[in-house]
C-alpha positions in Angstrom: -5.3 42.3 -22.5 -3.5 39.0 -21.8 -3.1 38.2 -18.1 -0.3 36.2 -16.5 -1.3 33.1 -14.6 -0.4 34.7 -11.3 -2.4 37.8 -12.2 -5.5 35.8 -13.0 -5.2 33.6 -9.9 -4.7 36.8 -7.7 -7.9 38.3 -9.4 -9.8 35.1 -8.6 -8.6 35.2 -5.0 -9.7 38.8 -4.5 -13.1 38.1 -6.1 -13.8 35.0 -4.0 -12.8 36.8 -0.8 -14.8 39.9 -1.6 -17.9 38.1 -2.7 -18.1 35.5 0.1 -16.4 37.1 3.2 -16.7 35.2 6.4 -19.1 32.3 6.4 -20.3 29.5 8.5 -20.5 26.0 6.9 -21.5 22.6 8.3 -20.4 19.2 7.0 -18.7 16.0 7.6 -14.9 15.7 7.9 -13.4 13.4 5.3 -9.7 12.8 5.1 -7.8 14.6 7.8 -4.0 15.0 7.8 -2.1 17.0 10.4 1.2 18.4 9.1 4.5 18.5 10.9 4.1 22.3 11.0 1.0 22.0 13.2 -1.4 23.0 10.4 -4.3 20.6 9.8 -5.5 19.9 6.2 -8.9 18.2 5.8 -11.9 17.9 3.5 -15.5 19.0 4.5 -18.2 17.2 2.6 -21.9 16.5 2.3 -23.8 14.2 0.0 -23.0 16.0 -3.2 -19.9 18.2 -2.7 -16.6 18.6 -0.8 -14.4 21.5 0.1 -10.7 21.6 0.9 -10.0 23.2 4.3 -7.1 24.3 6.4 -6.9 25.0 10.1 -3.7 26.8 10.9 -1.6 25.9 13.9 -2.6 28.9 16.0 -6.3 28.2 15.7 -5.8 24.5 16.1 -3.8 25.0 19.3 -6.4 27.4 20.7 -9.4 25.2 19.8 -10.7 22.5 22.0 -12.2 20.2 19.3 -10.0 17.4 18.1 -10.8 16.8 14.4 -11.4 13.2 13.3 -12.7 11.6 10.2 -16.5 11.2 10.2 -17.2 14.1 12.6 -20.0 16.5 11.8 -18.7 20.1 12.4 -19.6 23.7 12.0 -16.8 25.8 10.7 -16.3 29.6 10.7 -13.9 31.1 8.2 -13.4 32.6 4.8 -13.1 31.1 1.3 -10.0 32.0 -0.7 -7.9 30.7 -3.6 -4.5 29.3 -2.7 -2.2 30.8 -5.3 0.4 28.0 -5.1 -2.0 25.6 -6.7 -4.8 27.8 -7.9 -7.3 25.8 -5.9 -10.3 26.9 -3.8 -9.7 26.6 -0.1 -11.6 27.4 3.1 -9.4 28.9 5.8 -10.9 28.0 9.2 -10.9 30.4 12.1 -13.0 28.3 14.6 -14.5 24.8 14.8 -17.5 23.6 16.7 -18.6 19.9 16.9 -22.1 19.5 15.5 -22.6 15.8 16.0 -21.7 12.5 14.3 -21.0 12.3 10.6 -23.0 10.0 8.2 -20.3 7.4 7.7 -19.5 7.2 11.4 -23.2 6.9 12.2 -23.5 4.1 9.7 -20.5 2.4 11.3 -21.8 2.6 14.8 -25.3 1.4 13.8 -24.1 -1.7 12.0 -21.6 -2.4 14.8 -24.4 -2.3 17.4 -26.7 -4.6 15.2 -24.0 -7.2 14.5 -22.8 -7.2 18.1 -26.4 -7.8 19.2 -26.6 -10.8 16.9 -23.4 -12.3 18.5 -21.1 -11.9 15.6 -18.4 -10.3 17.8 -18.7 -12.9 20.6 -15.4 -14.5 21.6 -17.2 -17.9 21.9 -17.7 -18.1 18.2 -14.1 -17.2 17.2 -12.0 -20.1 15.8 -8.5 -20.9 17.0 -5.7 -20.5 14.5 -3.3 -23.4 14.0 -0.1 -23.2 16.0 2.1 -24.6 13.1 0.3 -23.8 9.8 1.5 -25.2 6.6 -0.3 -22.8 4.2 -2.0 -19.4 4.3 -4.3 -17.6 1.9 -3.7 -13.9 1.4 -6.7 -11.9 0.2 -5.4 -8.5 -0.8 -4.4 -6.4 -3.8 -1.8 -8.0 -6.0 0.1 -4.7 -6.3 1.6 -2.4 -3.8 3.8 -2.6 -0.7 1.4 -4.7 1.4 1.7 -8.0 -0.5 5.5 -7.6 -0.9 6.0 -6.8 2.8 3.9 -9.8 3.9 5.8 -12.2 1.6 9.2 -10.8 2.7 8.2 -11.2 6.4 6.9 -14.7 5.8 10.1 -15.8 4.0 12.2 -14.5 6.9 10.1 -15.9 9.7 8.6 -19.2 8.4 9.8 -20.0 4.9 8.3 -23.5 4.9 4.7 -22.0 4.9 3.2 -21.8 1.5 1.5 -18.5 0.8 -1.3 -18.3 -1.9 -2.6 -15.0 -3.2 -6.2 -14.3 -4.1 -6.1 -10.9 -5.8 -9.0 -8.5 -5.0 -9.9 -4.9 -5.1 -9.5 -3.4 -1.6 -10.9 0.0 -2.1 -13.9 1.6 -3.9 -17.5 0.9 -4.6 -18.3 -2.9 -4.8 -14.9 -4.0 -3.4 -16.7 -5.6 -0.4 -18.4 -8.1 -2.8 -15.1 -9.2 -4.2 -13.7 -9.7 -0.7 -16.7 -11.7 0.4 -16.6 -13.9 -2.7 -12.9 -14.7 -2.1 -13.8 -15.9 1.4 -16.7 -18.0 0.1 -14.6 -19.6 -2.7 -11.7 -20.5 -0.4 -14.2 -22.3 1.9 -14.9 -24.7 -1.1 -11.4 -24.6 -2.8 -11.9 -27.8 -4.8 -14.9 -26.2 -6.6 -12.8 -23.2 -7.8 -9.4 -24.9 -8.2 -7.9 -23.2 -5.2 -5.4 -24.8 -2.9 -6.4 -25.8 0.6 -5.1 -23.4 3.3 -5.0 -23.5 7.1 -6.2 -19.9 7.5 -6.9 -16.6 5.6 -5.6 -13.1 6.0 -7.6 -10.1 4.8 -5.0 -7.4 4.3 -4.9 -3.7 3.2 -2.7 -0.7 4.0 -3.8 2.4 5.8 -6.1 5.1 4.4 -9.0 7.3 5.2 -12.4 6.1 6.5 -13.7 6.3 2.9 -10.8 4.2 1.6 -11.4 1.5 4.2 -15.2 1.6 4.0 -15.5 -1.7 2.0 -14.3 -3.5 5.2 -17.3 -1.9 7.1 -19.9 -3.4 4.8 -22.4 -6.0 6.1 -21.9 -8.5 3.2 -18.2 -8.9 4.1 -19.0 -9.2 7.8 -21.4 -12.0 7.3 -19.0 -13.8 4.9 -16.3 -13.7 7.6 -18.7 -15.0 10.2 -19.8 -17.9 8.0 -16.3 -19.0 7.1 -15.2 -22.4 8.5 -11.5 -21.3 7.9 -10.1 -19.0 10.6 -9.7 -15.4 9.3 -7.3 -12.7 10.4 -8.2 -9.1 9.7 -5.2 -6.9 9.0 -6.6 -3.7 7.7 -5.0 -0.2 7.9 -2.8 1.0 10.7 -2.9 0.2 14.4 -5.4 3.0 15.1 -7.8 2.0 12.3 -10.8 -0.2 13.3 -13.3 -1.7 10.9 -16.3 -4.0 11.2 -14.2 -6.8 9.7 -11.8 -6.5 12.7 -14.6 -7.2 15.2 -16.0 -10.2 13.3 -12.7 -11.9 12.4 -11.2 -14.6 14.5 -8.1 -12.4 15.1 -7.4 -8.7 14.5 -3.8 -7.7 13.6 -2.8 -4.0 13.8 -1.0 -4.2 10.4 -0.5 -6.7 7.6 3.0 -7.6 8.6 1.9 -8.0 12.2 -0.6 -10.5 11.0 2.3 -12.7 9.7 4.1 -12.3 13.0 1.0 -13.2 15.1 0.1 -16.3 13.1 3.5 -18.0 12.3 6.2 -19.5 14.5 9.7 -18.0 14.2 12.2 -20.3 12.7 15.0 -18.9 14.9 13.0 -19.6 18.0 12.2 -23.1 16.8 15.8 -24.0 16.2 16.7 -22.7 19.6 13.9 -24.8 21.1 15.1 -27.9 19.3 18.6 -27.4 20.6 17.2 -27.0 24.1 15.2 -30.2 23.8 18.3 -32.0 22.5 20.4 -30.9 25.4 17.6 -31.7 27.9 17.1 -35.2 26.4 20.9 -35.9 26.3 21.3 -34.8 30.0 18.3 -36.9 31.1 19.6 -40.0 29.4 23.1 -39.5 30.8 21.7 -39.0 34.4 19.6 -42.2 34.1 22.6 -44.2 32.9 24.8 -42.8 35.7 22.1 -43.7 38.3 21.9 -47.3 36.9 25.6 -47.6 37.0 25.8 -46.4 40.6 23.1 -49.0 41.6 25.0 -51.8 40.0 28.2 -50.8 41.8 26.3 -50.8 45.1 25.0 -54.3 44.4 28.4 -55.4 43.5 29.7 -54.3 46.8 26.9 -55.9 48.8 26.3 -59.4 50.2 25.4 -60.8 46.8 29.0 -60.7 45.6 29.8 -59.4 42.2 26.7 -59.7 40.0 28.4 -57.4 37.4 30.2 -60.5 36.1 26.8 -62.1 35.3 25.4 -58.9 34.0 28.4 -57.8 31.9 26.5 -58.6 28.7 23.6 -56.4 29.8 26.0 -53.5 30.8 27.6 -53.6 27.4 24.1 -53.5 25.8 23.1 -50.5 28.0 26.2 -48.7 26.7 25.2 -49.5 23.1 21.7 -48.2 23.9 23.1 -45.0 25.2 25.2 -44.4 22.1 22.2 -45.3 19.9 19.9 -42.9 21.7 22.5 -40.0 21.6 23.2 -40.7 17.9 19.5 -40.8 17.0 18.8 -37.5 18.8 21.8 -35.8 17.1 20.7 -37.2 13.7 17.1 -36.1 14.1 18.2 -32.6 15.0 20.7 -32.4 12.0 18.0 -33.8 9.7 15.5 -31.2 10.9 17.9 -28.4 10.3 18.9 -29.7 6.9 15.3 -30.1 5.9 14.6 -26.5 7.0 17.5 -25.2 4.9 16.3 -27.2 1.9 12.7 -25.9 2.2 14.0 -22.4 2.5 16.2 -22.7 -0.6 13.4 -24.4 -2.5 10.8 -21.9 -1.7 13.0 -19.0 -2.6 14.2 -20.5 -5.9 10.8 -21.7 -6.9 9.2 -18.4 -6.1 11.8 -16.5 -8.1 11.5 -18.9 -11.1 7.8 -18.7 -11.0 7.8 -14.9 -10.9 10.4 -14.6 -13.7 8.4 -17.1 -15.9 5.1 -15.2 -15.3 6.8 -11.9 -16.1 8.3 -13.3 -19.3 4.9 -14.7 -20.4 3.1 -11.4 -19.6 5.8 -9.5 -21.5 5.5 -11.8 -24.6 1.7 -11.5 -24.6 1.8 -7.7 -24.3 4.4 -7.5 -27.1 2.2 -9.7 -29.4 -0.9 -7.6 -28.6 1.0 -4.4 -29.3 2.3 -5.7 -32.7 -1.1 -7.0 -33.7 -2.9 -3.8 -32.8 -0.2 -1.7 -34.5 -0.5 -3.7 -37.8 -4.3 -3.4 -37.7 -4.2 0.3 -37.1 -1.6 0.8 -39.9 -3.7 -1.3 -42.4 -6.8 0.7 -41.5 -5.0 4.0 -41.8 -3.7 3.1 -45.3 -7.2 2.1 -46.4 -8.7 5.3 -45.1 -5.9 7.3 -46.8 -6.7 5.7 -50.1 -10.4 6.4 -49.8 -9.7 10.1 -48.9 -7.3 10.4 -51.8 -9.8 9.0 -54.2 -12.6 11.3 -52.9 -10.3 14.3 -53.0 -9.2 13.6 -56.5 -12.8 13.1 -57.7 -13.8 16.5 -56.1 -10.9 18.3 -57.7 -11.9 21.4 -59.9 -9.5 20.2 -62.5 -11.5 17.0 -63.0 -14.6 19.2 -63.6 -12.8 21.3 -66.2 -11.7 18.1 -68.0 -15.3 17.0 -68.2 -16.2 20.2 -70.2 -17.0 22.7 -67.5 -15.4 26.1 -67.3 -14.8 28.8 -64.6 -15.8 32.3 -65.6 -14.0 35.2 -63.9 -15.0 38.9 -64.2 -12.6 41.6 -65.3 -11.7 42.2 -61.6 -10.8 38.6 -61.1 -13.9 37.5 -59.1 -15.8 34.3 -60.0 -19.0 35.1 -61.9 -22.0 33.2 -60.4 -24.9 35.0 -62.2 -25.6 36.9 -65.4 -25.7 40.1 -63.3 -22.0 39.7 -62.8 -21.4 39.9 -66.6 -23.1 43.0 -68.0 -23.0 43.6 -71.7 -19.8 45.3 -72.9 -17.7 43.8 -70.1 -14.9 41.3 -70.6 -14.5 37.9 -68.8 -11.9 35.2 -68.6 -12.8 31.6 -69.2 -10.6 29.0 -67.4 -10.7 25.7 -69.4 -8.9 22.4 -68.7 -5.9 23.4 -70.9 -5.8 27.2 -70.4 -7.6 30.5 -70.3 -9.4 32.7 -72.9 -10.7 36.3 -72.6 -14.1 37.0 -74.1 -16.3 40.1 -74.6 -19.9 40.0 -73.3 -22.3 41.2 -76.0 -26.0 42.0 -75.6 -28.2 38.9 -76.1 
């Protein structure tokens, strides 16, 4: 009997529910994602296994325990098979907090130890430059994080040069790559890296397991030993890692790290305009005051000293014009320089990315062509060998060498003398045809 998929899954669901019934299970909460419907989907795990769980809205609303990643909980419910995906699922009816999960316990233990050593002390944190010229981005080379940071930087402070050090930001061993990136950028000349004013460790949001490499001691000590200021921008605003506490500045998101560490070009231009206006008004008031004083002296008992000082008055007018012109030229030059830098950075970045993409595409095309040719040559050689072997093993070749196939009267192949009793007939198949013979007693 052939079952439909739905019939088999339904059979599995009934078997699981009947065999297990209601159970109590204890474990640590892994990823935990509330849905807009009010249901809560999460994983329950221990050191060697994990189980997909669901807490429906009614039970979640009635319960008093707020589920969080890293919690150790005792669940009551029943195992079933969700027919929509054919996956095993534990439907939770009640939750009781059982303590602290392993990962959360490790996090708190390392946090207490490093804090006792003074690695979180505000006194040891370095100040970030007010007007940086360059920044090093330590993050994944792919994904939305790097693109969002570059886009925000180009809009906010396009004159700042951003340099990427690509690293793995998730998984076992990722903390060593992050720590090595920090160490190398502290001696950039040794590794051919550009000099930067500060570094940003960046990663998007994720579960506690996804962000765990930022909770490792090796990375925390690399951050603490860095002579370059470091900004930690890991996860979302509610995510906290050990790297956040050790870094010189913690940003709630990667794009917020750009906003917290760079001046805004719009605000700078407004400030320049304000300074220009203030300087112009100050000079004008000073000249007006000097002119008033000269008039008072001219009207006093000394007669008309302006006749003697006419040359100096004219020179003062020239100074006024020179100062106003210089202030205007400086402001215009600064604005023009800012526009040129913005255009240069945008075009250079685009040309560089297009050139890199073209080189990568050419290299991939050459690799594919070489591999295809090699595989085709190998396939042809293998085909020739198999063809030769097949031809050598052909029964026809054996017949051409003098052998014959003997078939009994019922058409079966004779293998022993017992198959050919005296008086019977047999057919000999030779290389060029067949002959019927009669078996006589020997």
